[in-house]
N, C-alpha and C positions, 0 to 999 in steps of 0.2 A: 242573250243566248245565240248561239251559231248552230243554225238548223240546216241540215242538207236533206233534200227531198230527192228521191228516185222516182221519176214517173216517165214510163215509155211513151205516155201519150200527151204530154204536157203541150198546151195548144200555142199557136202563135197569138199575137195580139188580135188578129183581125179574123182568126179560125172560126168557124162555127163547130159546136159539139159541146162535150162536158167541160166546163170551165171552172169547176168547183175550186180546184188547186190554184188556178190563175187567180182567182179571187182571194183564197185563203193566204197565199203568200204575200199578197198586197197588205192584207190586215196584219200579218206577224210583223213584216217591215214597218209598217205604221206604228206598231207598238214598240218599236226599237231593237227587233231581233234582227240579226244579220242571216239572210237566206240564200243558199245556193242550191241550184236544182240540176240534177243530171237526167236529161231529157232526150227523146228520141228525134230523128230528123225527117220522119214520114207522119203523115196524118193519118190516123188509125182507119178513117173511112174510106180514102182514096188509095192509100198505101203508097203515094208518091212523095218525093223528096220536094221541098221547096227550092226553086231555081238558084237561090242563092247558096244552097248547099252541094249542088252537083260537083261531084269531083272531089269533094271533102269528106273526111273522116270525122274531124271535129270542127266545131265552130263556138265561140265564146261571145256571148252578148253580156258585157258588163252593164250593170243598171238597166236590164230589161224592163223592170220597174225600179222606181227608186227603192233601193236598198235590196233588189233581188237579182243576183247573177245567175244565168243560165247558160250551161254547157251543154251544147247539142252534140249528140254522139251518133255515129254510123248505125243505121237500120237498112237492110237489104230492102230493096224495091221488089222483091220477090213476094212481099207481105200478102197482096191479094191475088197471087197467080193460083196457089193452090195449098193443101194443108201442108205439105213438105216446105212449101216455099214460106208459108206463115210461120212454121216452126223454125226455120232457118233465120227469119227477120227477128224473132224474139232471141235466138241465141247470139245474132250479130249485136244486139243491143247490150246483152250480157257482156260480151268480149269488150266492146268499146267503152261501156260505162264504167268496167273495172279499171281499164287502163286510164281513163280520165279522171276517176276517182283517185288513183294511186300517183298519177303525174301531172295533172292539170290542175287540181284542187290543192291548196296549202292550207297549214295549219290544223288545228285539233277541231272537231265539232262537238257540240254537246249531245246531240240526238241525231239520229238518221231515221228518217221517215220514208217507207216505201210502200206504193200503194199497187195492188193487183186486182184484176188479171193485167198482163199475163203472171201467171204463178213464178215464173222463172226469174223475174227481177229480184226475186228473194235470194238468189245466188250472189247477185252485185250486193245486196244489203249484207248478207252473211260474211262475204270476205272482207268488204271494207269495214265492218263492225268488227271483225276479228283483228285485222291487222292495224286498225287505227284505235283499237280499244275503246270503241264508243257503243253505247246500247243502241239497239234500233226497234222501232215500232212497226209493225206489220199491219196494213189496212187491207180489209177485203170487201171490194166492191162487188164482186160476184164470186160465188163458189166455183173454185177450180181443184180438180178436173171434172167435177160433176157437169157443170154446164157444157162443157166441150164434148163429153161422153154422151149426154142426153140428147143434143142436137145432130149427133152423128158425125161431128167434125173430128173427133178423136176416137180412133178405133184400134190402132195397134196396141196390142196387148202388152208389149215390152215397155212402150211409152207410158201406157196407163199405170202400170206397176211402178215405174220410176216416179211418175208425177204424184201418185199417193205417198210413196216413201219420202219424197222431198216435201211435200206439203206438211207432213208430220215433223220432219226434220225443222223446218222453219218455224213452225208453231212452237216448238220445244225452245228453240234459241231466241226467239223474239222476247223482249222485256215486256211488251204489251201488245196486245192485238186490238185494233179498231174494227168494229163492223158496222155495216150501214143500215142493217135491218134486224129487228128483233128476231126473226127466223134464223138467220145467221148465228146470233148468238145461241139460239137452242140448239142448233145442228153441232155447233162447236163443243158444246157442254156435254150433249147426250150422245152424239156418235162420233166425235173425234177426241173426246176425253181430254179437253182443254180446261184447265182450272178455271172457276168463275171469277175468281180475283184478278186473273190476268187479262180479262175481256172489257173493253170499253165499248159503249154504244154511242156514237156520234154519227147520226143520220144526215141524208142530203135534205134540203129544204128548199122553198120557194124564197128567192130573194126578189123582191118586188122592185129595188132600187133601179137595176138595169132597165127594165120594162117601162118604168114610170119616167125615166130619163128620155128613152125614145118617144115616148108618147106626148110629151110635152110641145113638140114642134110637128107631129106627125098627123097627117089627114088620112085615116084609113079608109074613108070612102073614096077618096080620090085615088088612092093606091090600088084599091080594088078594082076601080074603074079602069085605071091603066093596063091592069092585068086582063082585061075583058071578061071580068067575073062579077061584075055590078049586080047582075040579076040572079045570080047563083048562091046556093047554100054551101058554103066552102069548108070542107073538112080537110085540114092540113096534118100531115105527117112530116116530122123533122128529125132526121137522123141517119143511121147505118141502114144500107140496103144488103143486109147479109143473111145468112143462113138462118141465124137464131131470131131475126126480126120477122121472118116468115110474112113478108109482105104481099104474098100472092093472095092472102086472105082478103086485102084490100082490093086487090084487082077483081077477085070473085064478088064481091060486094057492090062494086062499081057496075058490074055486067048486070046485077039485079036491080039497080037503080037507073038504068038508062032512060026510062020514061018520066023521070023527076028532075028538079033541077039541082039535085046534089052534084057537087063536083069534088074529086079527091085531089088533093095537090100533095105530091111527094117530093120533098127537097132533101137532097144528100146524096150520097154515092155507096158503092160496095159491090162485093162479088156478084150479087143477085141482080143488079140493076138492069143491065143488058137483057136477061132473060125476061124480067117484068116488062120492060119496054117492048120486047118482041110480043109478048103474051097479050099485052093490051092492043097492039097492033093487029094482030091475028083476030081478036075477038072485035075489032073494028069498034072500040071504045073511044067515044069523044068526050067522056065525063071524067077522065083522069089525066092529070097533067104531071110530067116528070121535070124537076127542075135541079140545076147542079148546086153543089153545096155553096152556101153564102156566109158572110161573116156573122158573128154573133147579134151586132146591131141589127143587120138585115133580117136576120131570123126572126127577131121581135116584130119587126114591121110586117112580115108575112103571117105571123100568128095574129097579131093585133087586127089585121084586115081580114081575119077568118072568122067563122063561125063557131068552129069547133075545133080541138085538137084530137089527133089519135094516138094512142099509145098502145102497141101490139107486139106479141112475141110468139114464137112456137109454143105449141101446148106441151111442156115438158115439165117434170116435177121440180126440177131446180129453179125454174123461173117463178114457181110459187112463192119463193124466198126473198125475190128482189124488187126494189123500187126503180123503175125507170126514170133516168134523168130528165127525158123530154117531159115527163108528166109534171115535173116541177117548173119547167118553162111554161107550159100552159097554164099552170096555176099564177104563176107571176103575172101574166097577161090577163088574168081573170077570165079565161076561156072555159067553157064546159068541156069535158073529157069523154072520148069515145074510148074506153078502155077494154081491150082483148087481153087481159092478163090475170089468172088467176092468183089466189093467196094474199099475201100482205099488201100487194098493189090495189087489189079489189077493197080490202079493208080500209086503206087509206082514202081512196075517193068516197067510200060510202060514210066514213067518219067525217070527212070534210064536206059532204054534200056537194060535190064539185062535178059530178059527171054520171055516166051510165056505164054499166057493165054488160058485155056479150061475150059469151063463150067463144074462146079462141078456137 
């Protein structure tokens, strides 16, 4: 089978972040399928292009993995500047990925798979599906436009109206829709009028293999000592530092725990990181550490050398429906989780008995 994946945030080999499709494309290729990926050129957390893409609109990585070809497409580096900058970044990928799909890819595909957010990648999927006469499957990792509205990122009424219209348009034209949580499935059936038999439920999961591979030759105590945290109870957060993540609540918590040996370690980048650093400095907090993004293998080292992992989001209704990717990374490292996300994520850690919940 020839599979085309459209993924705005498909990671580089050594990038940290949600690597679900990096892993799945390798599985498909190992099963004998031919896989092509239309991917963006910027990392979703930093909003920056890899240096090898500077000045380029397209870059082809044949055999990025064995049996997987990746076609990198231009994304504006305005991604993390402002809401309008991010919107333009989304649409710059739409335009460049449509062009690449029509003129860089050759032959017919058996299926097109597109993963959202951003919702607008559905434009690429629909156009290529229509012109190449190929069915497409639409995956929902987060409900859009609800999450953007609830977090205050999306406020323009005209754009909101278009986003809801386009959401319905894509759902109608997709052959199948895959959702990552049972709450998404319920929302689509009860509120979006999507037929039940059109919906698949294939959730995220904890893959223990990468963490166990790192752990074989890793001395967690030594690593923790090198970080000068050997006598601390380390709670690590790994991921984006954006509006939705609402990491100010970790800064607030650190302030309340200054007379303990608890240290919060925040690894990643995003629009809110500079503000968070300034706030920690203003409050003279010496029990919160900010680190730049690291590779996936390095991420596991930091988690394995920690005492606990933190998964937090802003308190809005939409986030009651999601599973946080980082929760599964902590689970794969067998670390207890400090969770400040209501809804299905709370149910997940309670069922697995792998952490504690606090109100966000």
